mmCIF file of the N, C-alpha and C atoms, coordinates in Angstrom:
data_MODEL
# 
_entry.id   MODEL 
# 
loop_
_atom_site.group_PDB 
_atom_site.id 
_atom_site.type_symbol 
_atom_site.label_atom_id 
_atom_site.label_alt_id 
_atom_site.label_comp_id 
_atom_site.label_asym_id 
_atom_site.label_entity_id 
_atom_site.label_seq_id 
_atom_site.pdbx_PDB_ins_code 
_atom_site.Cartn_x 
_atom_site.Cartn_y 
_atom_site.Cartn_z 
_atom_site.occupancy 
_atom_site.B_iso_or_equiv 
_atom_site.pdbx_formal_charge 
_atom_site.auth_seq_id 
_atom_site.auth_comp_id 
_atom_site.auth_asym_id 
_atom_site.auth_atom_id 
_atom_site.pdbx_PDB_model_num 
ATOM 1   N N  . MET A 1 1  ? 13.583  -9.343  -4.027  1.00 0.00 ? 1  MET A N  1 
ATOM 2   C CA . MET A 1 1  ? 13.127  -9.934  -2.791  1.00 0.00 ? 1  MET A CA 1 
ATOM 3   C C  . MET A 1 1  ? 12.016  -10.925 -3.122  1.00 0.00 ? 1  MET A C  1 
ATOM 4   N N  . LYS A 1 2  ? 12.133  -12.141 -2.675  1.00 0.00 ? 2  LYS A N  1 
ATOM 5   C CA . LYS A 1 2  ? 11.148  -13.179 -2.913  1.00 0.00 ? 2  LYS A CA 1 
ATOM 6   C C  . LYS A 1 2  ? 10.211  -13.270 -1.720  1.00 0.00 ? 2  LYS A C  1 
ATOM 7   N N  . VAL A 1 3  ? 8.910   -13.204 -1.975  1.00 0.00 ? 3  VAL A N  1 
ATOM 8   C CA . VAL A 1 3  ? 7.940   -13.263 -0.883  1.00 0.00 ? 3  VAL A CA 1 
ATOM 9   C C  . VAL A 1 3  ? 6.931   -14.396 -1.087  1.00 0.00 ? 3  VAL A C  1 
ATOM 10  N N  . GLU A 1 4  ? 7.279   -15.349 -1.914  1.00 0.00 ? 4  GLU A N  1 
ATOM 11  C CA . GLU A 1 4  ? 6.390   -16.481 -2.158  1.00 0.00 ? 4  GLU A CA 1 
ATOM 12  C C  . GLU A 1 4  ? 6.323   -17.386 -0.930  1.00 0.00 ? 4  GLU A C  1 
ATOM 13  N N  . ASN A 1 5  ? 5.154   -17.979 -0.755  1.00 0.00 ? 5  ASN A N  1 
ATOM 14  C CA . ASN A 1 5  ? 4.953   -18.988 0.279   1.00 0.00 ? 5  ASN A CA 1 
ATOM 15  C C  . ASN A 1 5  ? 5.279   -18.503 1.693   1.00 0.00 ? 5  ASN A C  1 
ATOM 16  N N  . ILE A 1 6  ? 4.828   -17.302 2.032   1.00 0.00 ? 6  ILE A N  1 
ATOM 17  C CA . ILE A 1 6  ? 4.993   -16.839 3.407   1.00 0.00 ? 6  ILE A CA 1 
ATOM 18  C C  . ILE A 1 6  ? 3.611   -16.732 4.044   1.00 0.00 ? 6  ILE A C  1 
ATOM 19  N N  . GLY A 1 7  ? 3.561   -16.853 5.342   1.00 0.00 ? 7  GLY A N  1 
ATOM 20  C CA . GLY A 1 7  ? 2.303   -16.740 6.065   1.00 0.00 ? 7  GLY A CA 1 
ATOM 21  C C  . GLY A 1 7  ? 1.934   -15.294 6.309   1.00 0.00 ? 7  GLY A C  1 
ATOM 22  N N  . ILE A 1 8  ? 0.751   -15.094 6.847   1.00 0.00 ? 8  ILE A N  1 
ATOM 23  C CA . ILE A 1 8  ? 0.257   -13.747 7.089   1.00 0.00 ? 8  ILE A CA 1 
ATOM 24  C C  . ILE A 1 8  ? 1.124   -12.999 8.106   1.00 0.00 ? 8  ILE A C  1 
ATOM 25  N N  . ILE A 1 9  ? 1.604   -13.681 9.117   1.00 0.00 ? 9  ILE A N  1 
ATOM 26  C CA . ILE A 1 9  ? 2.454   -13.035 10.129  1.00 0.00 ? 9  ILE A CA 1 
ATOM 27  C C  . ILE A 1 9  ? 3.745   -12.536 9.490   1.00 0.00 ? 9  ILE A C  1 
ATOM 28  N N  . GLU A 1 10 ? 4.363   -13.385 8.675   1.00 0.00 ? 10 GLU A N  1 
ATOM 29  C CA . GLU A 1 10 ? 5.606   -12.988 7.995   1.00 0.00 ? 10 GLU A CA 1 
ATOM 30  C C  . GLU A 1 10 ? 5.346   -11.833 7.033   1.00 0.00 ? 10 GLU A C  1 
ATOM 31  N N  . PHE A 1 11 ? 4.202   -11.878 6.348   1.00 0.00 ? 11 PHE A N  1 
ATOM 32  C CA . PHE A 1 11 ? 3.858   -10.807 5.420   1.00 0.00 ? 11 PHE A CA 1 
ATOM 33  C C  . PHE A 1 11 ? 3.669   -9.488  6.173   1.00 0.00 ? 11 PHE A C  1 
ATOM 34  N N  . GLN A 1 12 ? 2.968   -9.535  7.296   1.00 0.00 ? 12 GLN A N  1 
ATOM 35  C CA . GLN A 1 12 ? 2.766   -8.331  8.097   1.00 0.00 ? 12 GLN A CA 1 
ATOM 36  C C  . GLN A 1 12 ? 4.091   -7.772  8.596   1.00 0.00 ? 12 GLN A C  1 
ATOM 37  N N  . GLU A 1 13 ? 4.989   -8.635  9.016   1.00 0.00 ? 13 GLU A N  1 
ATOM 38  C CA . GLU A 1 13 ? 6.308   -8.185  9.473   1.00 0.00 ? 13 GLU A CA 1 
ATOM 39  C C  . GLU A 1 13 ? 7.091   -7.549  8.332   1.00 0.00 ? 13 GLU A C  1 
ATOM 40  N N  . LEU A 1 14 ? 6.986   -8.125  7.139   1.00 0.00 ? 14 LEU A N  1 
ATOM 41  C CA . LEU A 1 14 ? 7.665   -7.571  5.971   1.00 0.00 ? 14 LEU A CA 1 
ATOM 42  C C  . LEU A 1 14 ? 7.128   -6.178  5.638   1.00 0.00 ? 14 LEU A C  1 
ATOM 43  N N  . ILE A 1 15 ? 5.819   -6.035  5.632   1.00 0.00 ? 15 ILE A N  1 
ATOM 44  C CA . ILE A 1 15 ? 5.206   -4.736  5.345   1.00 0.00 ? 15 ILE A CA 1 
ATOM 45  C C  . ILE A 1 15 ? 5.614   -3.710  6.395   1.00 0.00 ? 15 ILE A C  1 
ATOM 46  N N  . ARG A 1 16 ? 5.610   -4.109  7.648   1.00 0.00 ? 16 ARG A N  1 
ATOM 47  C CA . ARG A 1 16 ? 6.029   -3.195  8.715   1.00 0.00 ? 16 ARG A CA 1 
ATOM 48  C C  . ARG A 1 16 ? 7.479   -2.766  8.512   1.00 0.00 ? 16 ARG A C  1 
ATOM 49  N N  . LYS A 1 17 ? 8.341   -3.697  8.204   1.00 0.00 ? 17 LYS A N  1 
ATOM 50  C CA . LYS A 1 17 ? 9.764   -3.399  8.008   1.00 0.00 ? 17 LYS A CA 1 
ATOM 51  C C  . LYS A 1 17 ? 9.960   -2.414  6.853   1.00 0.00 ? 17 LYS A C  1 
ATOM 52  N N  . ILE A 1 18 ? 9.193   -2.582  5.794   1.00 0.00 ? 18 ILE A N  1 
ATOM 53  C CA . ILE A 1 18 ? 9.349   -1.740  4.608   1.00 0.00 ? 18 ILE A CA 1 
ATOM 54  C C  . ILE A 1 18 ? 8.722   -0.364  4.799   1.00 0.00 ? 18 ILE A C  1 
ATOM 55  N N  . TYR A 1 19 ? 7.524   -0.290  5.380   1.00 0.00 ? 19 TYR A N  1 
ATOM 56  C CA . TYR A 1 19 ? 6.742   0.943   5.328   1.00 0.00 ? 19 TYR A CA 1 
ATOM 57  C C  . TYR A 1 19 ? 6.517   1.668   6.644   1.00 0.00 ? 19 TYR A C  1 
ATOM 58  N N  . PHE A 1 20 ? 6.784   1.061   7.775   1.00 0.00 ? 20 PHE A N  1 
ATOM 59  C CA . PHE A 1 20 ? 6.418   1.657   9.061   1.00 0.00 ? 20 PHE A CA 1 
ATOM 60  C C  . PHE A 1 20 ? 7.021   3.042   9.271   1.00 0.00 ? 20 PHE A C  1 
ATOM 61  N N  . GLU A 1 21 ? 8.310   3.189   9.074   1.00 0.00 ? 21 GLU A N  1 
ATOM 62  C CA . GLU A 1 21 ? 8.965   4.478   9.338   1.00 0.00 ? 21 GLU A CA 1 
ATOM 63  C C  . GLU A 1 21 ? 8.412   5.579   8.441   1.00 0.00 ? 21 GLU A C  1 
ATOM 64  N N  . LYS A 1 22 ? 8.227   5.277   7.155   1.00 0.00 ? 22 LYS A N  1 
ATOM 65  C CA . LYS A 1 22 ? 7.703   6.276   6.220   1.00 0.00 ? 22 LYS A CA 1 
ATOM 66  C C  . LYS A 1 22 ? 6.300   6.714   6.651   1.00 0.00 ? 22 LYS A C  1 
ATOM 67  N N  . ASP A 1 23 ? 5.443   5.744   6.976   1.00 0.00 ? 23 ASP A N  1 
ATOM 68  C CA . ASP A 1 23 ? 4.086   6.068   7.398   1.00 0.00 ? 23 ASP A CA 1 
ATOM 69  C C  . ASP A 1 23 ? 4.074   6.800   8.738   1.00 0.00 ? 23 ASP A C  1 
ATOM 70  N N  . LYS A 1 24 ? 4.935   6.385   9.639   1.00 0.00 ? 24 LYS A N  1 
ATOM 71  C CA . LYS A 1 24 ? 5.028   7.038   10.952  1.00 0.00 ? 24 LYS A CA 1 
ATOM 72  C C  . LYS A 1 24 ? 5.427   8.501   10.784  1.00 0.00 ? 24 LYS A C  1 
ATOM 73  N N  . ASN A 1 25 ? 6.413   8.747   9.927   1.00 0.00 ? 25 ASN A N  1 
ATOM 74  C CA . ASN A 1 25 ? 6.876   10.116  9.691   1.00 0.00 ? 25 ASN A CA 1 
ATOM 75  C C  . ASN A 1 25 ? 5.817   10.955  8.992   1.00 0.00 ? 25 ASN A C  1 
ATOM 76  N N  . ARG A 1 26 ? 5.014   10.333  8.142   1.00 0.00 ? 26 ARG A N  1 
ATOM 77  C CA . ARG A 1 26 ? 3.960   11.034  7.416   1.00 0.00 ? 26 ARG A CA 1 
ATOM 78  C C  . ARG A 1 26 ? 2.825   11.411  8.365   1.00 0.00 ? 26 ARG A C  1 
ATOM 79  N N  . GLY A 1 27 ? 2.593   10.585  9.368   1.00 0.00 ? 27 GLY A N  1 
ATOM 80  C CA . GLY A 1 27 ? 1.513   10.834  10.324  1.00 0.00 ? 27 GLY A CA 1 
ATOM 81  C C  . GLY A 1 27 ? 0.238   10.103  9.936   1.00 0.00 ? 27 GLY A C  1 
ATOM 82  N N  . LYS A 1 28 ? -0.606  9.881   10.944  1.00 0.00 ? 28 LYS A N  1 
ATOM 83  C CA . LYS A 1 28 ? -1.834  9.110   10.722  1.00 0.00 ? 28 LYS A CA 1 
ATOM 84  C C  . LYS A 1 28 ? -2.770  9.795   9.731   1.00 0.00 ? 28 LYS A C  1 
ATOM 85  N N  . SER A 1 29 ? -3.009  11.065  9.923   1.00 0.00 ? 29 SER A N  1 
ATOM 86  C CA . SER A 1 29 ? -3.965  11.777  9.063   1.00 0.00 ? 29 SER A CA 1 
ATOM 87  C C  . SER A 1 29 ? -3.509  11.802  7.610   1.00 0.00 ? 29 SER A C  1 
ATOM 88  N N  . SER A 1 30 ? -2.247  12.115  7.387   1.00 0.00 ? 30 SER A N  1 
ATOM 89  C CA . SER A 1 30 ? -1.733  12.178  6.022   1.00 0.00 ? 30 SER A CA 1 
ATOM 90  C C  . SER A 1 30 ? -1.696  10.802  5.371   1.00 0.00 ? 30 SER A C  1 
ATOM 91  N N  . THR A 1 31 ? -1.373  9.780   6.147   1.00 0.00 ? 31 THR A N  1 
ATOM 92  C CA . THR A 1 31 ? -1.351  8.423   5.611   1.00 0.00 ? 31 THR A CA 1 
ATOM 93  C C  . THR A 1 31 ? -2.760  7.992   5.227   1.00 0.00 ? 31 THR A C  1 
ATOM 94  N N  . LEU A 1 32 ? -3.743  8.285   6.077   1.00 0.00 ? 32 LEU A N  1 
ATOM 95  C CA . LEU A 1 32 ? -5.130  7.943   5.774   1.00 0.00 ? 32 LEU A CA 1 
ATOM 96  C C  . LEU A 1 32 ? -5.624  8.722   4.561   1.00 0.00 ? 32 LEU A C  1 
ATOM 97  N N  . LEU A 1 33 ? -5.276  9.996   4.464   1.00 0.00 ? 33 LEU A N  1 
ATOM 98  C CA . LEU A 1 33 ? -5.662  10.806  3.319   1.00 0.00 ? 33 LEU A CA 1 
ATOM 99  C C  . LEU A 1 33 ? -5.077  10.234  2.033   1.00 0.00 ? 33 LEU A C  1 
ATOM 100 N N  . ARG A 1 34 ? -3.811  9.846   2.076   1.00 0.00 ? 34 ARG A N  1 
ATOM 101 C CA . ARG A 1 34 ? -3.174  9.264   0.894   1.00 0.00 ? 34 ARG A CA 1 
ATOM 102 C C  . ARG A 1 34 ? -3.862  7.966   0.489   1.00 0.00 ? 34 ARG A C  1 
ATOM 103 N N  . LEU A 1 35 ? -4.180  7.131   1.454   1.00 0.00 ? 35 LEU A N  1 
ATOM 104 C CA . LEU A 1 35 ? -4.884  5.889   1.179   1.00 0.00 ? 35 LEU A CA 1 
ATOM 105 C C  . LEU A 1 35 ? -6.222  6.186   0.499   1.00 0.00 ? 35 LEU A C  1 
ATOM 106 N N  . GLY A 1 36 ? -6.958  7.152   1.027   1.00 0.00 ? 36 GLY A N  1 
ATOM 107 C CA . GLY A 1 36 ? -8.242  7.524   0.435   1.00 0.00 ? 36 GLY A CA 1 
ATOM 108 C C  . GLY A 1 36 ? -8.102  8.024   -0.988  1.00 0.00 ? 36 GLY A C  1 
ATOM 109 N N  . GLU A 1 37 ? -7.098  8.859   -1.237  1.00 0.00 ? 37 GLU A N  1 
ATOM 110 C CA . GLU A 1 37 ? -6.859  9.369   -2.588  1.00 0.00 ? 37 GLU A CA 1 
ATOM 111 C C  . GLU A 1 37 ? -6.549  8.247   -3.566  1.00 0.00 ? 37 GLU A C  1 
ATOM 112 N N  . GLU A 1 38 ? -5.705  7.322   -3.142  1.00 0.00 ? 38 GLU A N  1 
ATOM 113 C CA . GLU A 1 38 ? -5.335  6.203   -4.014  1.00 0.00 ? 38 GLU A CA 1 
ATOM 114 C C  . GLU A 1 38 ? -6.541  5.300   -4.278  1.00 0.00 ? 38 GLU A C  1 
ATOM 115 N N  . LEU A 1 39 ? -7.368  5.065   -3.256  1.00 0.00 ? 39 LEU A N  1 
ATOM 116 C CA . LEU A 1 39 ? -8.559  4.231   -3.446  1.00 0.00 ? 39 LEU A CA 1 
ATOM 117 C C  . LEU A 1 39 ? -9.548  4.901   -4.394  1.00 0.00 ? 39 LEU A C  1 
ATOM 118 N N  . CYS A 1 40 ? -9.670  6.227   -4.325  1.00 0.00 ? 40 CYS A N  1 
ATOM 119 C CA . CYS A 1 40 ? -10.541 6.948   -5.259  1.00 0.00 ? 40 CYS A CA 1 
ATOM 120 C C  . CYS A 1 40 ? -10.039 6.806   -6.687  1.00 0.00 ? 40 CYS A C  1 
ATOM 121 N N  . GLU A 1 41 ? -8.738  6.888   -6.875  1.00 0.00 ? 41 GLU A N  1 
ATOM 122 C CA . GLU A 1 41 ? -8.177  6.715   -8.208  1.00 0.00 ? 41 GLU A CA 1 
ATOM 123 C C  . GLU A 1 41 ? -8.447  5.306   -8.725  1.00 0.00 ? 41 GLU A C  1 
ATOM 124 N N  . VAL A 1 42 ? -8.323  4.313   -7.859  1.00 0.00 ? 42 VAL A N  1 
ATOM 125 C CA . VAL A 1 42 ? -8.607  2.925   -8.249  1.00 0.00 ? 42 VAL A CA 1 
ATOM 126 C C  . VAL A 1 42 ? -10.059 2.814   -8.694  1.00 0.00 ? 42 VAL A C  1 
ATOM 127 N N  . TYR A 1 43 ? -10.953 3.430   -7.959  1.00 0.00 ? 43 TYR A N  1 
ATOM 128 C CA . TYR A 1 43 ? -12.382 3.365   -8.268  1.00 0.00 ? 43 TYR A CA 1 
ATOM 129 C C  . TYR A 1 43 ? -12.674 3.942   -9.654  1.00 0.00 ? 43 TYR A C  1 
ATOM 130 N N  . ARG A 1 44 ? -11.969 5.000   -10.016 1.00 0.00 ? 44 ARG A N  1 
ATOM 131 C CA . ARG A 1 44 ? -12.205 5.671   -11.295 1.00 0.00 ? 44 ARG A CA 1 
ATOM 132 C C  . ARG A 1 44 ? -11.574 4.960   -12.491 1.00 0.00 ? 44 ARG A C  1 
ATOM 133 N N  . LYS A 1 45 ? -10.600 4.100   -12.267 1.00 0.00 ? 45 LYS A N  1 
ATOM 134 C CA . LYS A 1 45 ? -9.900  3.435   -13.363 1.00 0.00 ? 45 LYS A CA 1 
ATOM 135 C C  . LYS A 1 45 ? -10.776 2.344   -13.981 1.00 0.00 ? 45 LYS A C  1 
ATOM 136 N N  . ASP A 1 46 ? -10.688 2.200   -15.279 1.00 0.00 ? 46 ASP A N  1 
ATOM 137 C CA . ASP A 1 46 ? -11.419 1.140   -15.970 1.00 0.00 ? 46 ASP A CA 1 
ATOM 138 C C  . ASP A 1 46 ? -10.501 0.006   -16.412 1.00 0.00 ? 46 ASP A C  1 
ATOM 139 N N  . ASP A 1 47 ? -9.199  0.274   -16.490 1.00 0.00 ? 47 ASP A N  1 
ATOM 140 C CA . ASP A 1 47 ? -8.284  -0.753  -16.983 1.00 0.00 ? 47 ASP A CA 1 
ATOM 141 C C  . ASP A 1 47 ? -7.551  -1.450  -15.836 1.00 0.00 ? 47 ASP A C  1 
ATOM 142 N N  . ARG A 1 48 ? -7.327  -2.733  -15.991 1.00 0.00 ? 48 ARG A N  1 
ATOM 143 C CA . ARG A 1 48 ? -6.691  -3.534  -14.938 1.00 0.00 ? 48 ARG A CA 1 
ATOM 144 C C  . ARG A 1 48 ? -5.290  -3.033  -14.598 1.00 0.00 ? 48 ARG A C  1 
ATOM 145 N N  . GLU A 1 49 ? -4.528  -2.638  -15.606 1.00 0.00 ? 49 GLU A N  1 
ATOM 146 C CA . GLU A 1 49 ? -3.162  -2.170  -15.354 1.00 0.00 ? 49 GLU A CA 1 
ATOM 147 C C  . GLU A 1 49 ? -3.179  -0.910  -14.492 1.00 0.00 ? 49 GLU A C  1 
ATOM 148 N N  . GLY A 1 50 ? -4.065  0.001   -14.778 1.00 0.00 ? 50 GLY A N  1 
ATOM 149 C CA . GLY A 1 50 ? -4.171  1.222   -13.988 1.00 0.00 ? 50 GLY A CA 1 
ATOM 150 C C  . GLY A 1 50 ? -4.566  0.929   -12.547 1.00 0.00 ? 50 GLY A C  1 
ATOM 151 N N  . VAL A 1 51 ? -5.497  0.015   -12.383 1.00 0.00 ? 51 VAL A N  1 
ATOM 152 C CA . VAL A 1 51 ? -5.923  -0.367  -11.041 1.00 0.00 ? 51 VAL A CA 1 
ATOM 153 C C  . VAL A 1 51 ? -4.755  -0.980  -10.278 1.00 0.00 ? 51 VAL A C  1 
ATOM 154 N N  . ALA A 1 52 ? -4.008  -1.858  -10.936 1.00 0.00 ? 52 ALA A N  1 
ATOM 155 C CA . ALA A 1 52 ? -2.838  -2.497  -10.286 1.00 0.00 ? 52 ALA A CA 1 
ATOM 156 C C  . ALA A 1 52 ? -1.825  -1.445  -9.855  1.00 0.00 ? 52 ALA A C  1 
ATOM 157 N N  . GLU A 1 53 ? -1.604  -0.431  -10.694 1.00 0.00 ? 53 GLU A N  1 
ATOM 158 C CA . GLU A 1 53 ? -0.651  0.625   -10.365 1.00 0.00 ? 53 GLU A CA 1 
ATOM 159 C C  . GLU A 1 53 ? -1.119  1.420   -9.145  1.00 0.00 ? 53 GLU A C  1 
ATOM 160 N N  . GLU A 1 54 ? -2.376  1.759   -9.101  1.00 0.00 ? 54 GLU A N  1 
ATOM 161 C CA . GLU A 1 54 ? -2.897  2.527   -7.971  1.00 0.00 ? 54 GLU A CA 1 
ATOM 162 C C  . GLU A 1 54 ? -2.868  1.713   -6.684  1.00 0.00 ? 54 GLU A C  1 
ATOM 163 N N  . LEU A 1 55 ? -3.202  0.434   -6.762  1.00 0.00 ? 55 LEU A N  1 
ATOM 164 C CA . LEU A 1 55 ? -3.122  -0.411  -5.580  1.00 0.00 ? 55 LEU A CA 1 
ATOM 165 C C  . LEU A 1 55 ? -1.685  -0.526  -5.095  1.00 0.00 ? 55 LEU A C  1 
ATOM 166 N N  . ALA A 1 56 ? -0.751  -0.598  -6.029  1.00 0.00 ? 56 ALA A N  1 
ATOM 167 C CA . ALA A 1 56 ? 0.667   -0.635  -5.646  1.00 0.00 ? 56 ALA A CA 1 
ATOM 168 C C  . ALA A 1 56 ? 1.062   0.663   -4.942  1.00 0.00 ? 56 ALA A C  1 
ATOM 169 N N  . ASP A 1 57 ? 0.518   1.789   -5.392  1.00 0.00 ? 57 ASP A N  1 
ATOM 170 C CA . ASP A 1 57 ? 0.810   3.074   -4.747  1.00 0.00 ? 57 ASP A CA 1 
ATOM 171 C C  . ASP A 1 57 ? 0.366   3.099   -3.294  1.00 0.00 ? 57 ASP A C  1 
ATOM 172 N N  . ILE A 1 58 ? -0.684  2.373   -2.976  1.00 0.00 ? 58 ILE A N  1 
ATOM 173 C CA . ILE A 1 58 ? -1.196  2.374   -1.611  1.00 0.00 ? 58 ILE A CA 1 
ATOM 174 C C  . ILE A 1 58 ? -0.165  1.824   -0.643  1.00 0.00 ? 58 ILE A C  1 
ATOM 175 N N  . ILE A 1 59 ? 0.571   0.807   -1.051  1.00 0.00 ? 59 ILE A N  1 
ATOM 176 C CA . ILE A 1 59 ? 1.507   0.183   -0.115  1.00 0.00 ? 59 ILE A CA 1 
ATOM 177 C C  . ILE A 1 59 ? 2.930   0.682   -0.258  1.00 0.00 ? 59 ILE A C  1 
ATOM 178 N N  . VAL A 1 60 ? 3.146   1.644   -1.143  1.00 0.00 ? 60 VAL A N  1 
ATOM 179 C CA . VAL A 1 60 ? 4.502   2.162   -1.314  1.00 0.00 ? 60 VAL A CA 1 
ATOM 180 C C  . VAL A 1 60 ? 4.720   3.387   -0.481  1.00 0.00 ? 60 VAL A C  1 
# 
C-alpha cells in the first residue's frame, strides 16, 4: 500500500479504516493501556531500530 503524498485528512481516514474496529473491540481502557505500555518501552530503548519497532506497535 502506497501512502506517499497524502494529506492529513486522507491519512486519518486510512488509519481509521485499518485500526478502528480492532481498537473499538479492544475498548478505550485497554487501548489506552496498550498505548501507555508501548510508549514506556519506547522511552526505555536506546537504539533507533528498537524505538521504531515500538512506535510501529502503537499503531498496529
